[in-house]
Each structure stands twice: as structure tokens, then as C-alpha cells.
C-alpha atoms as one frame of an Amber mdcrd trajectory, in Angstrom:
protein
 137.721 106.006-205.966 135.394 103.102-205.440 131.870 103.048-206.804 129.707
 101.752-203.960 125.985 101.174-204.188 124.692 100.641-200.641 121.302  99.126
-200.191 118.458  99.404-197.730 117.723 102.207-195.292 121.401 103.111-194.969
 121.572 103.618-198.714 118.546 105.843-198.578 119.908 107.981-195.775 123.427
 107.950-197.094 122.339 108.991-200.511 120.181 111.644-198.973 123.338 113.346
-197.967 124.557 112.661-201.403 121.549 114.510-202.570 122.036 117.283-200.198
 125.622 117.668-201.054 124.951 118.314-204.570 122.581 121.052-203.888 124.258
 122.382-200.865 126.985 123.943-202.756 124.434 125.766-204.707 123.842 129.257
-203.454 126.171 132.057-204.255 128.153 133.675-207.011 130.347 132.003-209.588
 133.779 131.100-208.167 136.976 132.526-209.664 138.814 130.315-212.082 141.153
 128.030-210.164 143.709 125.355-210.724 142.449 121.782-210.339 143.229 120.278
-206.963 143.814 116.645-206.237 140.628 115.014-205.063 140.682 113.741-201.475
 140.410 110.014-201.070 136.672 109.382-201.032 133.819 107.162-201.970 131.663
 108.097-204.966 127.930 107.375-205.033 126.152 107.415-208.361 122.592 106.974
-209.536 121.756 103.755-211.330 120.677 104.630-214.832 117.579 103.139-216.397
 118.410 100.259-218.759 119.344 101.383-222.249 119.149 105.040-221.185 121.894
 107.485-222.003 123.646 108.612-218.803 122.410 111.988-217.623 125.209 114.358
-216.723 124.662 117.043-214.079 124.890 120.593-215.382 126.159 123.210-212.922
 124.526 126.609-212.806 126.862 129.490-213.691 126.531 131.107-210.255 127.267
 128.073-208.076 129.211 128.811-204.858 132.436 127.236-203.607 131.085 126.792
-200.086 127.653 126.543-198.477 126.700 126.447-194.785 123.632 124.291-194.132
 120.835 126.203-192.400 117.890 125.059-190.350 114.852 124.793-192.604 116.881
 123.803-195.670 115.862 120.795-197.730 118.287 118.856-199.858 116.278 119.367
-203.011 115.963 123.141-202.706 119.637 123.616-201.932 120.598 121.402-204.845
 118.358 123.475-207.078 120.526 126.512-206.439 123.526 124.560-207.593 122.392
 122.306-210.430 120.121 122.653-213.402 118.569 119.289-212.451 118.683 119.069
-208.635 117.867 115.372-208.470 121.181 114.505-210.168 123.279 115.777-207.253
 124.476 112.290-206.165 126.615 112.184-209.296 128.905 114.948-208.007 128.908
 114.148-204.295 131.949 112.536-202.698 132.474 111.733-199.057 135.149 110.103
-196.976 133.297 107.291-195.186 135.628 107.651-192.184 134.120 111.021-191.302
 131.568 110.808-188.459 128.021 110.101-189.667 128.282 109.874-193.471 124.599
 109.414-194.297 122.992 112.524-192.763 123.588 116.266-193.007 122.804 118.749
-190.245 122.463 122.527-189.887 125.928 124.022-189.502 127.594 121.500-191.814
 129.693 123.076-194.531 129.582 121.819-198.115 132.753 122.584-200.072 133.352
 122.605-203.819 136.530 121.013-205.192 137.926 120.279-208.616 139.363 116.831
-209.170 142.515 115.924-211.059 140.408 115.659-214.207 139.139 119.213-213.721
 135.601 118.066-212.933 133.869 119.772-209.964 132.571 117.739-207.065 131.218
 118.374-203.573 132.074 117.083-200.137 131.687 117.926-196.461 134.308 120.249
-195.061 136.492 118.156-192.814 136.552 115.100-195.064 140.061 115.871-196.198
 141.509 117.935-199.045 141.822 121.640-199.837 139.340 123.733-197.866 140.250
 127.239-199.018 140.524 128.905-202.458 143.891 128.463-204.144 145.166 131.905
-203.117 145.073 130.838-199.474 147.151 128.281-197.662 145.779 124.775-198.086
 144.667 123.028-194.912 144.002 119.356-194.238 141.384 118.802-191.585 141.311
 115.765-189.349 138.224 113.562-189.067 135.864 114.484-186.270 132.890 112.842
-184.608 129.556 114.419-183.825 126.288 112.890-182.731 122.929 114.431-183.606
 119.366 113.075-183.437 118.220 111.822-186.825 115.142 114.052-186.740 117.418
 117.123-186.783 119.005 116.097-190.060 118.151 118.031-193.215 115.355 116.182
-195.080 115.266 115.631-198.823 111.815 117.230-199.130 109.636 119.141-196.608
 108.596 116.950-193.671 105.449 118.899-192.853 104.007 118.460-196.354 104.294
 114.696-196.652 103.997 113.485-193.032 100.196 112.988-193.135 100.529 110.786
-196.224 103.100 108.459-194.693 100.632 107.105-192.143  98.877 103.843-192.962
  96.392 103.022-194.258  95.716 105.461-197.086  94.822 103.435-200.208  93.388
  99.923-200.310  92.096  97.572-203.003  88.485  96.558-203.614  88.961  93.034
-202.205  90.539  94.393-199.027  87.637  96.785-198.549  84.997  94.121-199.235
  86.599  91.724-196.718  87.195  94.319-193.975  85.286  94.014-190.651  82.568
  96.603-190.087  80.667  98.244-187.223  77.106  96.949-186.752  76.156  98.930
-183.657  77.387 100.659-180.528  76.606 100.417-176.828  73.025 101.568-176.186
  72.408 101.735-179.940  73.955 105.119-180.677  74.271 105.901-184.390  77.405
 107.987-183.809  80.367 106.969-181.641  83.428 108.815-180.352  86.186 108.530
-177.716  85.670 105.840-175.053  82.494 104.519-176.721  81.945 100.783-177.096
  81.305  99.428-180.593  80.287  96.000-181.890  81.992  94.632-184.993  81.407
  91.693-187.331  83.737  89.727-189.624  86.908  89.935-187.531  88.758  86.780
-188.542  92.122  87.047-186.770  91.499  87.180-183.022  95.222  87.697-182.385
  94.938  91.277-183.625  94.171  93.619-180.747  94.193  97.076-182.347  92.406
  98.467-185.405  92.023 101.624-187.447  88.429 102.709-188.067  88.235 103.889
-191.680  85.701 105.101-194.212  86.036 104.806-198.007  86.676 108.107-199.777
  87.620 108.759-203.375  87.826 105.953-205.914  90.933 106.116-208.097  90.550
 104.991-211.705  92.966 104.776-214.615  91.961 107.572-217.033  92.952 105.459
-220.033  91.581 101.999-219.195  88.916 102.785-216.598  90.438 100.195-214.220
  89.727 100.789-210.526  93.165 101.335-208.994  92.182 101.686-205.348  90.104
 103.413-202.695  91.379 106.238-200.564  90.247 105.641-196.987  89.729 108.265
-194.307  91.287 107.378-190.948  88.592 108.119-188.362  89.826 106.610-185.099
  91.777 103.877-183.386  90.016 101.054-181.571  91.105  98.334-179.122  89.543
  94.877-178.743  88.058  94.468-175.256  86.138  91.214-175.758  86.524  88.471
-178.347  83.801  86.937-180.481  80.580  86.194-178.644  77.043  85.210-179.573
  75.649  83.340-182.527  76.806  86.009-184.983  80.384  86.213-183.664  80.319
  89.881-182.638  83.582  91.378-181.342  83.570  94.240-178.820  85.997  97.159
-179.142  86.585 100.470-177.387  87.211 103.606-179.475  90.416 105.499-178.723
  91.795 108.690-180.290  88.798 109.524-182.458  89.613 112.102-185.137  86.100
 112.196-186.573  82.705 110.827-185.652  82.428 107.057-186.143  79.284 105.678
-187.791  77.670 102.273-188.034  78.878 100.671-191.254  82.408 102.104-191.016
  85.148  99.565-191.663  88.131  98.432-189.618  91.646  97.627-190.759  94.481
  96.249-188.602  96.549  99.051-187.073 100.117  99.118-188.322 103.083 100.765
-186.686 105.324 102.465-189.200 108.469 104.550-188.896 108.260 107.717-190.955
 111.144 108.082-193.413 111.810 111.602-194.625 115.121 111.058-196.373 114.775
 109.814-199.931 117.229 108.974-202.682 116.025 110.711-205.873 116.649 108.630
-208.997 114.928 107.747-212.267 112.767 104.597-212.442 114.588 101.505-213.652
 111.850 100.905-216.215 110.027 103.325-218.491 106.949 104.721-216.742 103.978
 106.404-218.396 100.967 107.426-216.332  98.840 110.372-215.245  98.086 112.593
-212.291  94.653 111.299-211.273  93.947 113.376-208.155  95.342 116.128-205.954
  95.096 116.503-202.204  92.390 118.939-201.033  90.713 118.840-204.457  92.566
 121.803-205.923  91.789 122.675-209.545  95.345 123.830-210.209  98.492 122.187
-208.933 101.756 123.898-207.990 105.032 123.289-206.203 104.808 121.183-203.024
 101.281 119.972-203.736 100.703 116.272-203.122  99.276 114.387-206.108  98.167
 110.817-206.749  99.534 108.951-209.766  97.951 106.165-211.816 101.073 104.026
-211.458 102.341 102.097-208.431 104.535  99.260-207.210 103.300  96.853-209.878
 104.648  99.305-212.481 108.078  99.419-210.831 107.657 102.699-208.943 109.435
 103.139-205.615 109.858 105.958-203.111 112.433 108.396-204.447 111.664 107.889
-208.124 111.605 111.148-210.062 109.162 111.697-212.936 108.700 114.526-215.410
 105.263 116.118-215.858 104.011 116.837-219.385 100.934 118.754-220.529  98.928
 118.058-223.659 100.039 120.375-226.431  96.525 120.446-227.838  95.754 121.211
-231.470  96.037 124.235-233.747  94.307 125.156-236.991  96.568 124.907-240.015
  96.265 128.304-241.779  97.630 126.953-245.079  96.317 123.428-245.507  93.375
 123.939-243.176  92.331 121.204-240.845  93.929 120.763-237.405  97.498 119.985
-236.355  98.352 118.100-233.169 101.006 119.984-231.190 103.705 118.261-229.096
 103.318 117.843-225.340 105.342 120.305-223.259 107.280 119.536-220.092 105.654
 121.439-217.221 107.342 120.222-214.044 108.976 117.516-211.987 107.753 115.371
-209.097 109.138 112.783-206.710 107.312 109.674-205.490 107.331 109.317-201.688
 104.699 106.630-201.046 103.718 103.671-203.205 100.823 101.237-203.203 100.164
  98.387-205.607  98.461 100.433-208.325  98.844 104.086-207.298 101.492 106.343
-205.766 101.649 109.574-203.804 104.133 112.128-205.140 105.240 115.645-204.277
 105.495 118.264-207.015 109.062 119.583-206.770 109.046 121.932-209.757 106.167
 123.534-211.672 106.830 125.731-214.704 103.116 126.496-215.030  99.819 125.555
-213.395  99.442 121.759-213.466  96.175 119.816-213.657  94.659 116.403-213.059
  95.209 114.190-216.145  98.619 115.732-216.916 100.966 112.981-218.064 103.931
 111.718-216.017 106.879 109.841-217.492 110.489 108.923-216.839 112.632 112.102
-216.833
């Protein structure tokens, strides 16, 4: 087998299936003991380990199934969790014949099959990629490659689409300089204090007249590093979209825009940022960061006091710290202190691992992540680190 490490979007999608595969064979009862079968010719995709880190080996659950049929509503992570102790390691046991139809996406109705290689190690693949497809007490069958075309949006995502979609739209977090330099609304037609759909607004400080569309935004929460106090960024609320209808005029260079698709009321003093078109990517390649990461959960969406599975959280680390979409981090809680009953005084207790999260959106100094596992109620200021 050849160890390939594709790059770019194809890698992400391809390794999504890798991810899925691992988990897909995960629901059911333990298979009967069987003789190792020769592995079909395939390509193996593995996770790059962090420098100087000991390789992490996937551990199969005792009740893993031999075969799993992908269902609508499945996510790669959840299926993998039925199969592996650490779901995010599924790429290490996924093998696929690259000649089989679309190798980088998995769809409802696909069948994930468990095999044992010549070395006795279990691995997963799509049924139809070649090799034994039935338990050893049945006649072995070799299936021929087949083609099938499905829209990408019907493919099984790595994590729930509905949870993260709102956070994949730009802009969400900006720096202080970007906010200070952003154009702002000085007034509206006929002097209204509040504007909405189809209202005309007047804006100052637009520098690039080639830009024709803007997002109207309003600063929200300020994110700070809990250890250093550094301002990491400003969350901005996306209020509306606006289109330039007349370039700079007058002594004060006022630009005229028309409000379109207002989500909230627009006020004088609100800022504008260039509108950006962005394709939403729901298939991620879970992997550990290449460098050691130590940070904190600094906020949670909707201001919850306790955090659980599938809550979106904001981290105090971002792109400048080496974080990328798909990076998996462990969550630790402060062990606190206890009174020493013998020597008196207090004893500092070790931190305890409380969950796992995956980064899905990064900015320069902060990141958005989805809590994938929570062993207990999590809280703002819990520590996050490389798994």
C-alpha cells in the first residue's frame, strides 16, 4: 500500500470519508473470530503526527460491527464513535481503492465493511472496493468497481451542518484596527435614526470605490486572553447587506448605499465591511495540531453558563498559534485544591480531562470550535490543549 497525503480541498473531502469510514463500521455487536484475509489493493491515508509526539494508535471498541450501512442524518464523527474509543483517529484504519467512483465523499446507502489484513490488523473500506465482502463462513465475492454521482450536499458531513452553518459566514471576528478603519453610517435619507430594507444610507470613510457591496455590522463581545489580558478580537453582528448606488460626493466624500436583506434594524454609527462570498465547507479532516497548543474557552454561543456536546465555543488561540479547521483539542478542567488532613495546608489537585472539541473556523487570534464530547458540564475558562 502507498501512503498518500493529499492536500487542499480534495484532501479535506477525501479524508472526510476516511473519517467516516472509521466510524462507520462502528455500530453493532462484536464479530466472531475469523481468519485474516488478504487486504484488497488500496490506498492508506494516515494522520500526520505532531512533531516529537508518540504515534496514537486507534483502539477498537469491543462491540464493533463487521458491516455498517450509512443512514441519512449520520455524521462521520458520531458513527466513528460507535466504532473507536477515539473517533477522530479513524483515518488510521480507513483504506479505499481510489479507482472506485467518488473516493472522497460518503453517502446514505453506502456500506462500510470491516476486513482483517494479512498482518491481522482490522481496517475499513467501502463495500465494492474489492476484497472479501462476507464473513469467512460464506463464499467470498469480489465486486467490480461502479460509478455513482450524487450532489455534494447529500454527502455525510463530519459534524452537524445545522450547528455550525451560521458561524461559517463572514465576517464574524475582526481586529481592533479593522474596526477602527471601517466605514460607518452618518445618516439616512430624510434623517431617520433607524434604517431597514430599501432605505438609503450615507456612509463616510469608504476608501476603495471598486467595492460595490458591503455588510452592515455592529461590534458585539470583546474577546480577551484570560491569562495576558490581550484583546484578541471583536465579534461583530451582521445586520444587513448594502449596495453602493452613488460614489463619493460633496466636500466630506459621502457615499450613498441602499440597504438590502436587513436582518436587524440598522442605526447611525453602524460600521460596514466589504461583503465576501464564501463556499461553506462541512467536511473536515480531524487531526491533532502540528504544534503544541495551550489555550482556554473564552466564550460560548448564546451565553450559556454550562457547555455540553454540540455547543459552539470560542477559543483564545487562532491561526497565529498554528490552529486550522479540523484540529482536535482536549478540554481540561481545573482540579482545584484540597485540604491536607495530615500535614494541613492545601494541596493542588491535577486537572481532569472533561471533553473533546474540533476547530471549524479560525481567525488570527481566536477560533470557533464545536464540542464533540463532554464527560461533564464544561465552562468558560476551561483549558484546551493538544490531545
